[in-house]
VOPAGU-2260 file (C-alpha; in pm, 1 decimal, decimal comma):
REM VOPAGU-2260
SITE   aa  ch    i         X         Y         Z
SITE  MET   A    0   12814,7  -13825,6    6060,8
SITE  GLU   A    1   12492,3  -14021,2    6089,1
SITE  ILE   A    2   12167,3  -13826,5    6114,6
SITE  LYS   A    3   11825,6  -13986,2    6185,5
SITE  ILE   A    4   11484,8  -13823,7    6162,8
SITE  LEU   A    5   11254,8  -14003,8    6411,1
SITE  GLY   A    6   10887,1  -13987,4    6324,6
SITE  SER   A    7   10584,8  -14132,2    6155,8
SITE  GLY   A    8   10644,3  -13980,6    5813,8
SITE  CYS   A    9   10404,7  -13690,7    5875,8
SITE  SER   A   10   10439,7  -13347,8    5711,6
SITE  ARG   A   11   10637,4  -13215,6    6010,7
SITE  CYS   A   12   10881,9  -13505,8    5982,4
SITE  LYS   A   13   10927,0  -13437,7    5611,6
SITE  ALA   A   14   10982,8  -13067,8    5677,9
SITE  LEU   A   15   11250,5  -13150,6    5926,2
SITE  GLU   A   16   11416,4  -13383,7    5679,3
SITE  ILE   A   17   11416,3  -13116,3    5410,0
SITE  ASN   A   18   11570,5  -12864,0    5656,0
SITE  VAL   A   19   11840,7  -13112,2    5761,4
SITE  LYS   A   20   11933,5  -13179,1    5401,2
SITE  LYS   A   21   11957,2  -12805,3    5332,5
SITE  ALA   A   22   12171,9  -12745,9    5640,0
SITE  CYS   A   23   12405,6  -13029,3    5546,9
SITE  GLU   A   24   12433,2  -12893,3    5194,4
SITE  GLU   A   25   12512,6  -12542,4    5326,0
SITE  LEU   A   26   12781,6  -12687,9    5559,0
SITE  ASN   A   27   12920,2  -12918,2    5288,0
SITE  LEU   A   28   12866,0  -13215,6    5524,6
SITE  ASP   A   29   12872,9  -13569,0    5389,0
SITE  ALA   A   30   12618,9  -13707,0    5631,1
SITE  GLY   A   31   12410,9  -14019,5    5603,3
SITE  ILE   A   32   12050,2  -13910,4    5660,3
SITE  THR   A   33   11787,0  -14170,3    5739,0
SITE  GLU   A   34   11428,1  -14177,9    5857,6
SITE  GLU   A   35   11332,2  -14402,0    6148,4
SITE  ARG   A   36   10964,5  -14491,0    6152,1
SITE  ASP   A   37   10974,5  -14808,5    6364,0
SITE  MET   A   38   10799,1  -14712,5    6686,5
SITE  ALA   A   39   10990,0  -14968,8    6896,1
SITE  GLU   A   40   11318,6  -14807,3    6771,1
SITE  ILE   A   41   11184,8  -14456,2    6832,0
SITE  ILE   A   42   11081,5  -14545,1    7188,3
SITE  SER   A   43   11437,9  -14664,9    7256,2
SITE  TYR   A   44   11556,0  -14305,4    7217,8
SITE  ASN   A   45   11328,2  -14190,6    7503,2
SITE  VAL   A   46   11186,4  -13892,5    7309,5
SITE  MET   A   47   10860,6  -13738,4    7423,0
SITE  GLY   A   48   10769,3  -13557,2    7103,4
SITE  LEU   A   49   10805,6  -13612,8    6728,7
SITE  PRO   A   50   10970,6  -13536,7    6504,6
SITE  ALA   A   51   11307,4  -13584,7    6670,8
SITE  LEU   A   52   11655,6  -13531,3    6535,2
SITE  VAL   A   53   11937,8  -13769,5    6626,1
SITE  VAL   A   54   12301,6  -13704,8    6537,0
SITE  ASP   A   55   12551,6  -13984,3    6588,2
SITE  GLU   A   56   12299,8  -14164,3    6820,1
SITE  LYS   A   57   12248,6  -13850,6    7039,7
SITE  VAL   A   58   11904,5  -13682,8    7043,0
SITE  ILE   A   59   11959,1  -13312,5    6980,7
SITE  SER   A   60   11597,1  -13204,9    6928,6
SITE  ALA   A   61   11249,3  -13347,2    6988,7
SITE  GLY   A   62   10897,3  -13225,0    6931,7
SITE  LYS   A   63   10962,8  -12946,8    6684,7
SITE  VAL   A   64   11067,2  -12867,2    6331,2
SITE  LEU   A   65   11402,3  -12690,7    6357,9
SITE  SER   A   66   11481,4  -12423,9    6093,5
SITE  VAL   A   67   11774,9  -12463,2    5858,9
SITE  ALA   A   68   11972,3  -12201,4    6061,6
SITE  GLU   A   69   11901,5  -12384,0    6391,1
SITE  ILE   A   70   12015,1  -12719,5    6240,4
SITE  ARG   A   71   12324,2  -12557,8    6087,7
SITE  ASP   A   72   12421,8  -12414,1    6426,7
SITE  LEU   A   73   12373,7  -12752,8    6600,1
SITE  LEU   A   74   12566,9  -12947,9    6336,5
SITE  SER   A   75   12859,0  -12706,9    6331,3
SITE  LYS   A   76   12933,1  -12751,4    6701,6
């Protein structure tokens, strides 16, 4: 599983990244987690708000910081 955090590196982006790592740890997922800060790349995902969460090249959330529980639910589907 490949997970990307789309954003500028702001505090909201960092909070989402921390929550994603916690959720993956709780689910025992071996996921590659990367940050994407290149605006041209971010625009290619057609997101209207940052931070955004992308799992296996599919945008699953944009414009908000998901909680660990919300991320865990999304990743376990």
